[in-house]
C-alpha positions in Angstrom: -64.9 40.3 -0.4 -62.4 40.7 -3.2 -59.5 40.7 -0.6 -60.8 37.5 0.9 -61.0 35.8 -2.5 -57.4 36.8 -3.3 -56.1 35.7 0.0 -57.9 32.3 -0.4 -56.3 32.0 -3.9 -52.9 32.8 -2.4 -53.2 30.2 0.3 -54.4 27.6 -2.2 -51.5 28.4 -4.4 -49.0 27.8 -1.6 -50.7 24.7 -0.4 -50.7 23.5 -4.0 -46.9 22.9 -3.8 -47.5 19.9 -1.5 -50.3 18.6 -3.7 -48.1 18.8 -6.8 -45.3 17.0 -5.0 -47.7 14.1 -4.1 -48.8 13.9 -7.7 -45.3 13.4 -9.0 -44.0 10.0 -10.2 -42.8 7.4 -7.6 -39.6 8.2 -5.7 -36.9 5.7 -6.8 -33.9 5.1 -4.5 -30.8 3.2 -5.6 -29.2 0.9 -3.0 -25.8 -0.6 -3.7 -24.1 -3.3 -1.6 -21.3 -5.9 -2.1 -22.9 -8.9 -0.4 -23.5 -12.3 -2.2 -27.0 -13.6 -3.0 -28.6 -15.4 0.0 -26.4 -13.7 2.5 -28.0 -12.5 5.7 -27.2 -8.9 4.8 -28.6 -9.3 1.3 -31.9 -10.8 2.5 -32.2 -8.0 5.0 -32.1 -5.4 2.3 -34.5 -7.4 0.2 -36.9 -7.3 3.1 -36.3 -3.6 3.5 -37.2 -3.0 -0.2 -40.4 -5.1 0.2 -41.5 -3.2 3.3 -40.8 0.2 1.9 -42.8 -0.4 -1.2 -45.7 -2.0 0.7 -45.8 0.9 3.3 -45.6 3.6 0.6 -48.1 1.8 -1.8 -45.1 1.7 -4.2 -44.8 5.5 -4.2 -41.2 4.8 -3.0 -39.3 2.1 -4.9 -35.9 0.6 -4.1 -33.5 -0.5 -6.8 -31.0 -3.0 -5.4 -27.5 -3.4 -6.9 -26.0 -6.4 -4.9 -22.9 -8.6 -5.2 -20.3 -6.0 -6.1 -22.1 -5.0 -9.2 -21.1 -1.4 -8.6 -17.8 -2.2 -6.8 -16.7 -2.9 -3.2 -18.5 -1.4 -0.2 -15.8 1.3 -0.1 -16.8 2.3 -3.6 -20.5 2.3 -2.9 -20.0 4.4 0.2 -18.1 7.0 -1.7 -20.9 6.9 -4.3 -23.5 7.5 -1.6 -21.4 10.4 -0.3 -21.2 12.0 -3.7 -24.9 11.3 -4.4 -24.3 8.9 -7.3 -26.1 6.3 -5.2 -28.9 7.2 -2.8 -28.2 4.3 -0.4 -25.1 2.1 0.3 -24.1 -0.6 2.7 -20.6 -0.9 4.1 -19.0 -3.2 6.7 -17.8 -1.5 9.8 -14.1 -2.3 9.1 -14.4 -0.4 5.8 -16.3 2.4 7.4 -13.4 2.8 9.9 -11.5 4.3 6.9 -14.2 7.0 6.6 -14.7 7.7 10.3 -12.6 6.6 13.3 -15.8 6.2 15.4 -16.4 2.9 13.6 -13.1 1.5 15.0 -15.0 1.0 18.2 -17.0 -1.8 16.6 -13.9 -3.1 14.8 -11.7 -3.6 17.9 -10.7 -7.2 18.6 -12.9 -9.0 21.1 -14.8 -5.8 21.9 -17.9 -7.9 22.2 -18.9 -11.6 22.0 -22.1 -13.6 21.1 -23.1 -13.9 24.8 -23.6 -10.1 24.8 -25.5 -9.9 21.5 -28.8 -8.6 22.8 -27.1 -6.0 25.0 -25.2 -4.9 21.9 -28.4 -4.6 19.9 -30.0 -2.4 22.6 -27.0 -0.2 22.7 -27.2 0.3 18.9 -30.9 0.8 18.7 -31.6 2.8 21.9 -28.3 3.7 23.5 -25.4 6.1 23.2 -23.4 3.7 21.0 -26.0 3.9 18.2 -26.4 7.7 18.5 -22.6 8.2 18.4 -22.3 6.1 15.2 -25.2 8.0 13.6 -23.6 11.3 14.4 -20.3 10.1 13.0 -22.1 9.1 9.7 -23.8 12.5 9.5 -20.4 14.2 9.8 -19.3 12.3 6.6 -22.5 13.3 4.7 -24.5 10.1 5.4 -27.7 9.3 7.3 -27.9 5.9 9.1 -30.9 3.7 8.5 -29.9 0.2 9.6 -27.3 -1.5 11.7 -27.5 -4.8 9.8 -26.3 -8.0 11.5 -23.2 -9.4 9.8 -21.7 -11.6 12.4 -18.4 -12.7 14.0 -15.3 -13.2 11.9 -13.4 -16.4 12.1 -10.0 -17.2 10.6 -10.0 -19.7 7.7 -7.2 -21.1 5.6 -6.8 -22.8 2.2 -3.9 -25.1 3.1 -2.8 -25.1 6.8 -4.7 -26.5 9.8 -5.7 -23.8 12.3 -5.7 -24.7 15.9 -4.3 -21.9 18.1 -2.5 -18.6 17.9 0.8 -20.2 16.9 -0.8 -21.9 13.9 -1.7 -18.4 12.5 1.9 -17.2 12.4 3.3 -16.4 8.9 0.0 -16.9 7.1 -0.6 -14.3 4.4 -4.1 -13.2 5.4 -6.5 -11.1 3.4 -7.8 -8.1 5.3 -9.8 -4.9 4.5 -8.1 -1.5 4.6 -9.2 -1.2 8.2 -6.1 -0.2 10.2 -7.5 -2.2 13.1 -7.8 -5.4 11.0 -4.2 -5.0 9.7 -2.9 -4.4 13.3 -4.7 -7.5 14.7 -3.2 -9.7 11.9 0.2 -8.2 12.6 0.0 -8.8 16.3 -0.8 -12.4 15.6 2.4 -12.8 13.5 0.4 -12.9 10.2 1.2 -11.0 7.1 -1.8 -8.8 6.3 -2.7 -8.2 2.7 -5.4 -5.6 2.1 -7.3 -6.9 -0.9 -10.8 -5.9 -2.3 -13.5 -8.4 -1.3 -14.3 -9.1 -4.9 -10.7 -10.3 -5.6 -10.3 -12.5 -2.5 -11.7 -15.8 -4.1 -9.2 -15.5 -6.9 -6.4 -14.6 -4.5 -7.1 -17.7 -2.5 -7.2 -19.9 -5.6 -3.9 -18.5 -6.9 -2.1 -18.6 -3.6 -1.7 -14.8 -3.4 -3.1 -15.1 0.1 -3.3 -18.2 2.4 -6.1 -17.2 4.7 -8.8 -14.6 5.5 -11.0 -13.7 8.4 -14.8 -13.5 7.8 -18.2 -14.9 8.8 -18.9 -18.4 7.8 -22.2 -17.3 6.3 -20.5 -14.8 3.9 -17.7 -17.3 3.0 -20.3 -20.0 2.2 -22.6 -17.7 0.2 -19.6 -16.3 -1.8 -18.4 -19.9 -2.7 -15.0 -19.4 -0.8 -15.7 -22.9 0.7 -14.7 -24.3 -2.6 -11.1 -23.3 -1.8 -11.0 -23.4 2.0 -10.0 -26.5 4.0 -9.5 -25.3 7.6 -11.2 -23.0 10.0 -11.1 -21.9 13.7 -13.9 -20.3 15.6 -11.7 -17.3 16.6 -14.7 -14.9 16.8 -11.9 -12.2 17.0 -13.9 -9.4 15.4 -17.5 -8.4 15.3 -18.8 -6.7 12.2 -22.0 -5.0 11.0 -23.1 -3.8 7.6 -24.5 -0.3 8.0 -27.2 1.0 5.6 -26.5 4.6 4.9 -28.2 7.3 2.8 -26.9 10.4 1.2 -27.6 13.1 3.8 -28.8 15.8 1.4 -31.1 13.3 -0.2 -32.5 12.3 3.2 -33.1 16.0 4.1 -34.9 16.6 0.8 -37.5 13.9 1.7 -40.9 14.8 3.2 -41.5 13.8 6.8 -43.9 11.1 5.6 -41.2 9.6 3.3 -38.7 9.7 6.1 -41.1 8.0 8.5 -41.8 5.2 6.0 -38.0 4.5 5.5 -37.4 4.5 9.3 -40.2 2.1 10.0 -39.3 -0.2 7.2 -35.6 -0.2 8.3 -36.6 -1.0 11.9 -38.8 -3.9 10.9 -36.3 -5.3 8.4 -33.5 -5.0 10.9 -35.4 -7.0 13.6 -36.4 -9.6 11.0 -32.8 -9.8 9.6 -31.2 -10.3 13.0 -33.4 -13.4 13.7 -32.8 -14.7 10.2 -29.1 -14.3 10.6 -29.0 -17.0 13.4 -30.7 -19.5 11.0 -28.4 -18.7 8.1 -25.2 -18.9 10.2 -26.3 -22.3 11.4 -26.8 -23.4 7.8 -23.3 -22.0 6.9 -21.7 -24.0 9.7 -23.4 -27.2 8.5 -22.3 -26.4 4.9 -18.7 -26.1 6.1 -19.0 -29.6 7.7 -20.6 -31.1 4.6 -17.7 -29.8 2.5 -15.2 -31.5 4.8 -13.7 -28.2 6.1 -12.1 -29.0 9.5 -13.2 -26.5 12.1 -11.2 -26.3 15.3 -13.2 -25.2 18.3 -11.0 -23.1 20.6 -10.6 -24.0 24.3 -11.0 -21.3 26.9 -7.2 -21.2 27.2 -6.6 -20.9 23.5 -9.1 -18.1 23.2 -7.5 -16.3 26.1 -4.2 -16.5 24.3 -5.7 -14.9 21.2 -7.2 -12.1 23.3 -3.9 -11.5 25.0 -2.0 -11.4 21.7 -4.4 -8.9 20.2 -4.7 -6.7 23.3 -1.9 -4.2 22.1 -4.0 -3.5 19.0 -7.1 -3.0 21.1 -5.4 -0.6 23.4 -3.8 1.4 20.6 -7.0 2.0 18.7 -9.2 2.3 21.8 -7.2 5.5 22.5 -7.8 6.7 18.9 -11.6 6.2 19.4 -11.4 8.1 22.7 -9.5 10.9 21.0 -12.1 11.0 18.1 -14.9 11.3 20.7 -13.2 14.3 22.3 -12.7 15.9 18.9 -16.3 15.4 18.0 -17.6 16.8 21.2 -15.5 19.9 20.7 -16.8 20.2 17.2 -20.5 20.2 18.3 -19.8 22.5 21.3 -18.3 25.1 18.9 -21.2 25.0 16.4 -24.4 24.2 18.5 -25.4 27.9 18.9 -25.5 28.7 15.2 -27.1 25.3 14.3 -29.8 25.8 16.9 -30.5 29.3 15.6 -30.9 28.0 12.0 -33.1 25.1 13.2 -35.3 27.6 15.0 -35.6 29.9 11.9 -36.2 27.3 9.3 -39.7 26.2 10.5 -40.8 29.8 11.1 -40.3 31.2 7.6 -43.7 30.3 6.3 -45.5 30.3 9.7 -44.4 33.9 10.3 -44.9 35.2 6.8 -48.4 34.0 6.2 -50.2 35.5 9.2 -48.3 38.7 9.1 -48.7 39.1 5.4 -52.5 38.4 5.6 -52.7 41.0 8.4 -50.9 43.7 6.3 -53.0 42.8 3.2 -56.2 43.1 5.2 -55.2 46.6 6.4 -54.2 47.6 2.9 -50.5 48.0 3.6 -49.7 45.1 1.2 -51.3 44.3 -2.1 -52.6 40.7 -2.8 -50.0 40.3 -5.5 -47.2 41.3 -3.1 -48.5 38.9 -0.5 -48.3 36.0 -3.0 -44.8 37.0 -3.9 -43.8 37.2 -0.3 -45.1 33.7 0.4 -43.2 32.3 -2.6 -40.0 34.0 -1.5 -40.5 32.8 2.1 -40.5 29.2 0.8 -37.5 29.9 -1.4 -35.4 31.0 1.5 -35.5 27.5 3.0 -33.0 26.1 0.5 -30.3 28.7 1.2 -30.8 28.3 4.9 -30.4 24.6 4.6 -27.2 25.2 2.7 -26.1 27.5 5.4 -26.0 24.6 7.9 -23.7 22.8 5.5 -21.5 25.9 5.3 -21.3 25.9 9.1 -19.9 22.4 9.1 -17.5 23.2 6.3 -16.3 26.3 8.0 -15.6 24.3 11.2 -13.8 21.7 9.1 -11.6 24.4 7.6 -11.0 25.8 11.1 -9.8 22.4 12.4 -7.8 21.8 9.2 -6.1 25.2 9.5 -5.3 24.4 13.1 -3.7 21.0 12.1 -1.7 22.6 9.3 -0.6 25.3 11.7 0.6 22.6 14.1 2.5 20.9 11.3 4.1 24.1 10.1 5.3 24.9 13.6 6.4 21.4 14.4 9.9 21.1 15.7 12.2 20.3 12.7 15.1 17.9 12.8 18.4 19.7 13.0 19.9 19.8 9.5 23.7 20.1 9.0 24.8 22.5 6.3 27.9 21.0 4.8 28.1 17.4 3.4 30.5 15.1 5.2 33.0 12.6 3.8 31.8 9.1 4.3 34.5 6.5 3.7 32.3 3.3 4.0 28.7 2.3 4.1 28.6 0.2 7.2 25.9 1.0 9.7 26.2 0.9 13.5 23.7 1.4 16.3 25.5 2.3 19.6 23.4 2.0 22.8 20.3 3.3 21.0 17.1 3.8 22.9 13.9 5.3 21.4 10.3 6.1 22.5 7.5 7.5 20.3 6.0 9.1 23.3 8.7 10.4 25.7 6.1 11.4 28.3 4.8 7.8 28.6 8.2 6.5 29.3 7.5 3.3 27.2 10.5 2.5 25.1 10.3 0.8 21.7 14.0 0.2 21.6 16.2 -0.2 24.7 20.0 0.1 24.6 20.4 -1.5 21.2 23.9 -2.3 19.9 24.3 -3.8 16.5 26.4 -3.5 13.4 25.4 -3.9 9.7 28.6 -4.4 7.7 29.1 -2.7 4.3 28.3 -4.9 1.4 26.5 -7.5 3.5 22.9 -8.8 3.6 21.5 -8.3 7.0 18.0 -9.4 8.1 15.9 -8.2 11.1 13.3 -10.8 12.3 11.2 -11.3 15.4 7.6 -11.0 16.7 5.5 -8.0 15.8 6.1 -5.0 18.0 9.8 -5.9 18.6 11.1 -2.7 17.0 12.2 -3.9 13.5 10.5 -1.2 11.5 11.5 1.4 14.1 15.2 0.6 13.6 14.8 0.9 9.8 13.2 4.3 10.1 15.7 5.6 12.6 18.5 4.7 10.1 16.7 6.7 7.5 16.3 9.4 10.2 12.5 9.7 10.3 13.2 10.7 13.9 16.3 11.2 16.0 17.2 8.6 18.7 16.5 9.6 22.4 19.8 8.1 23.5 22.9 6.7 21.8 23.8 7.3 18.2 23.5 5.8 14.7 26.6 6.0 12.4 27.2 5.4 8.7 30.9 4.9 8.0 31.7 6.0 11.5 29.8 9.4 11.0 26.8 10.2 13.2 23.9 10.6 10.8 22.8 13.7 12.7 25.9 15.4 11.6 25.2 14.9 7.8 22.7 16.9 5.8 19.3 15.2 5.4 19.6 15.5 1.6 23.0 13.6 1.7 21.5 10.9 3.9 18.5 10.6 1.5 20.9 10.1 -1.4 22.7 7.2 0.1 19.7 5.4 1.7 16.9 3.9 -0.4 14.0 2.8 1.8 11.0 0.7 0.5 8.2 0.0 3.0 5.1 -2.2 2.8 2.9 0.9 2.8 3.8 2.6 -0.4 2.5 6.0 -1.7 2.1 6.8 -5.3 1.3 10.2 -6.7 -1.5 11.0 -9.1 0.7 11.2 -12.1 1.8 8.6 -14.7 3.3 5.3 -13.6 6.4 6.3 -15.6 6.9 9.5 -13.5 6.1 7.6 -10.3 9.0 5.3 -11.0 11.3 8.1 -12.2 11.0 9.7 -8.7 13.8 7.3 -7.8 16.1 9.2 -10.1 14.6 12.3 -11.8 17.4 12.4 -14.3 16.8 8.9 -15.6 15.9 8.3 -19.2 12.8 6.4 -20.3 14.9 3.4 -21.2 16.3 3.3 -17.6 12.8 3.6 -16.2 11.6 0.6 -18.4 14.7 -1.5 -17.3 14.0 -0.8 -13.6 10.3 -1.7 -14.1 11.2 -5.0 -15.8 13.7 -5.9 -13.0 10.9 -5.3 -10.4 8.4 -7.4 -12.4 6.2 -4.4 -13.2 6.5 -4.3 -17.0 4.0 -7.1 -17.7 1.0 -5.6 -15.7 1.9 -2.0 -16.8 1.8 -3.0 -20.5 -1.8 -4.3 -20.0 -3.0 -1.0 -18.8 -4.9 1.3 -21.2 -2.1 3.8 -21.6 0.8 1.6 -20.5 3.5 3.6 -18.7 1.5 6.8 -19.2 -1.5 5.5 -17.2 -2.3 7.7 -14.3 -1.8 6.0 -10.9 -4.8 7.7 -9.3 -5.0 9.4 -5.8 -2.4 7.6 -3.6 -2.2 5.0 -6.4 -5.8 3.8 -5.9 -5.9 2.4 -9.5 -3.4 -0.3 -8.6 -3.5 -3.2 -6.2 -1.3 -3.4 -3.1 1.1 -5.8 -4.8 1.4 -3.6 -7.9 2.1 -0.5 -5.8 4.9 -2.4 -4.0 6.5 -3.4 -7.2 6.4 0.2 -8.5 8.2 1.2 -5.2 10.8 -1.5 -5.7 11.4 -0.2 -9.3 12.0 3.3 -7.8 14.6 1.8 -5.5 16.3 0.0 -8.3 16.4 3.2 -10.4 17.8 5.2 -7.4 20.8 2.8 -7.1 21.7 4.0 -3.6 24.6 2.2 -1.8 22.4 1.4 1.3 19.0 -0.4 0.7 16.4 -0.9 3.4 13.4 -3.2 2.6 10.6 -3.3 5.2 8.3 -6.1 4.1 8.7 -4.8 0.6 7.1 -7.8 -1.0 4.4 -8.5 1.5 1.5 -8.0 -1.0 3.0 -9.8 -4.0 2.1 -13.3 -5.1 4.6 -16.1 -4.7 5.7 -16.4 -8.3 6.5 -12.6 -8.6 8.0 -12.5 -5.1 10.6 -15.1 -6.1 11.5 -13.2 -9.3 11.7 -9.9 -7.4 13.9 -11.4 -4.8 16.3 -12.7 -7.5 16.4 -9.2 -9.1 17.0 -7.5 -5.7 19.8 -10.0 -4.9 21.5 -9.3 -8.2 21.0 -5.5 -8.1 22.1 -5.1 -4.5 25.2 -7.1 -4.8 28.0 -5.1 -3.1 25.5 -2.8 -1.4 24.6 -2.6 2.3 21.3 -4.4 2.4 18.9 -4.5 5.4 15.7 -6.6 5.0 12.8 -6.9 7.5 10.8 -10.0 6.8 8.2 -12.3 8.3 8.7 -14.9 5.6 11.9 -16.4 6.9 12.6 -18.4 3.7 13.3 -15.1 1.9 16.2 -14.2 4.3 17.7 -17.6 5.2 20.8 -16.8 3.0 21.5 -13.6 4.8 25.0 -12.9 5.9 23.6 -12.2 9.4 20.2 -12.4 10.9 19.3 -10.3 14.0 16.5 -11.5 16.2 14.6 -8.7 18.0 12.1 -9.1 20.8 10.6 -6.4 23.0 12.9 -3.8 21.7 16.1 -5.7 22.4 18.5 -7.9 20.4 17.9 -11.5 21.5 20.5 -13.1 19.2 22.6 -12.6 16.1 24.0 -15.2 13.7 23.5 -17.0 10.4 20.3 -19.1 9.7 21.9 -22.3 10.8 23.5 -20.8 13.9 20.2 -19.5 15.0 18.4 -22.7 14.3 20.9 -24.5 16.5 21.1 -21.9 19.3 18.0 -19.7 19.5 14.6 -21.2 20.5 12.6 -18.1 19.4 14.0 -18.2 15.8 13.6 -22.0 15.7 9.9 -21.7 16.6 9.4 -19.0 14.0 11.1 -21.1 11.4 9.1 -24.2 12.2 5.9 -22.3 12.0 6.9 -20.8 8.6 8.0 -24.2 7.2 4.8 -25.7 8.4 2.8 -23.2 6.4 5.0 -23.8 3.3 4.6 -27.6 3.6 0.8 -27.4 3.8 0.8 -25.1 0.9 2.9 -27.4 -1.2 0.8 -30.4 -0.2 -2.3 -28.6 -1.6 -1.0 -28.5 -5.1 -2.2 -25.0 -5.4 0.8 -23.0 -4.4 0.7 -20.2 -1.9 2.8 -19.5 1.1 
C-alpha cells in the first residue's frame, strides 16, 4: 500500500508541471511590423490579435508595434530571429535578403490578379507554401500567415508615366531585394535602395523621383500628398509574411500552437477579402487627389514583361539552385532528425512504466523513481538543442565546402616585376568576354575602343550592354576571353596586380564599408594619409557635413558593411577614398546614383576639379552629368554602337538621342514641379 501511495504521489508530482504551467500569468507575444494605420496588412494583424485573445480567453495576448515604431521590416525580422521580438512581419522583397526562396514571389510578372485564387491555394495547401515555410525555418523563423499585400505599381512625383519608355532615367526607390534592383535596372531606371520609413521624405526632397508599391500602402502612408502620376504596371506581387521566432514557437504547448494557427488562418481569410475593398478605396483616393493613372494596353504590358524578362530568367535560376541546395541539406540530415524526433516523445512514456515496474519489484526505491522521472523531463531540452546543433553542423559543413572552393579557385596569373608604363591611355583591342564560357553567351563581343590619357570618357547605353563589365575588366576583376586590354601600350596581364591597383581607382554604386571608424574607412584609399588629408578628401566628396552630425564624428563606427549609413552616404565615403588615393586612372561606375541632386552637383564639380589631367572613365544613366565628356561611347548588346561628343551623337545616333530626350523629359517635369529632383 505504501508503494502505491508513493507511486501515486510521484505521478501527481510529474503531472503537476502542466498544472503549474497553466496557472502562470498570460503569455504575452510582441509583434512588430512596418505598415501604416488602416493598411490591409495592419488590419489583418489587428484581426489576428483579436482572434488569438478571444480563442485563448486572453491567456495569450498580442502586443502590436506597427508603423515602423521598431524600425523597418528588415529590422523587425532580425529582431524576431534574435528573439528580441516574438513575431515580425516582412514583405517578400525584404525576405529575399534572408532567404533566396522568397525570390520566387518577388520575380517580375510571376503571377497576376487573374490567378489570385490559384496562388492562395498554392500558398495555403500546396508545395509553394510548404517550401516557403521550410525556408523560414531554416533562418530560425516559423511562418504563421501569408498576408495579402498586393501588386506593386510604378508611381512618380513629377513625370507622367505611360509606358516602358517613360520609366527610363527615373531615380526609383527600391528595397534591398536584388530582384527589385535588377527589374528597375532592366527598365532603364536608376534604383536607389532606401528604407521604407525614409521614402516619403526622399520623394519630397527629390532624392528619388519614383517608387513601386501598392496603391493601398501609398495612400495609407500619405505618399499621395507628393505623387502626381501612376501606371498600373502590376510588375511585382508582394506578400507580408507573419513570422515567429522558431525557438519561441517550439517552447509553446500544443494547445497554444493550435490557437495561433487557427487565429492566423481565420485572420488571413478575412484579410484577403478586406484587401479587395481597401485597394478599391485606395484607387478612388488616387483619383480624388487628381493623380493621373495610366491604364496599360495589352501591348504596353507585353513590352514591360519583355524588358523585365532577363531579370526573371536570372533569378529564376537562382531560385532553382537554392531548391537543389535545400534538398541536399535535408537529404543529408533527415536520418538524425528523424531519430531525435522519435526519441523526444518517448522519454517520459518509456521512463514512467519501466520505472513503476522496477519500483514495484523493489529494484528501485520510490525516491529514485521520482528522480528518474524528473531527469527524463530534463533531457528533453538538451535533445531539442541537439536538433539545432545538427542544423548548425550542416551549415558549417556547407560553409567549409564553399570556403574550400574559394581557396582552391583558379587565381589570376600575377606578374612578378613591375613594368614601365609611359602613358595612362587605355585601349581595348578585339575584346570578347563571357561570365559563363560553357553557355557561350558573350557579354562583350569584339570590342575595340580607346580611352585617351587625360581625357574624360563616358560609357552609356541600355542596361545589360556591358558598361560595368568593361570597367571591371580594366581593373582586372577577370581576364578577357579574347583580345587584350592595354594601359600605355602594356597588356595589363603582364603587370603585377598590385601595380595595376595603384594606378586605377575604381568607385562602384555598390560600396562596401568595413566595421571600423569612418575616418579609417576613408583612409583605406591611402593608408599613409594624415588626418588633415582625410578631412580634406571628405570635404571634397561632400561627406564632412553629415559626418560632423554623427555622435562621434569621424570616429563613428560604420557598422557591418556600413549599415549605419544610407546608400548615398556610403557612396560619398567611397568617393572620398578615391580622392584620397589620387590615382592617375579613375573609373566611376554610377558612383553618385544614390546621392540627392544638390550633393550630386557639388560632387561632380569636385570630381571634375580633382581629376583634371587624369584618365577618367564614367558610367552613367543620367546623361546630363556626362554631356561635357571629351568622348561618349554608346554600347548596346555588348558592342560599340557609336562614339563621339554629346552634340555629334545627338545629330547622328538615334539610340543616344532617344536616351537624351527621355532624360531631359524627366528633368523638365522635375523642374516644372517646383520641388527639385531628377
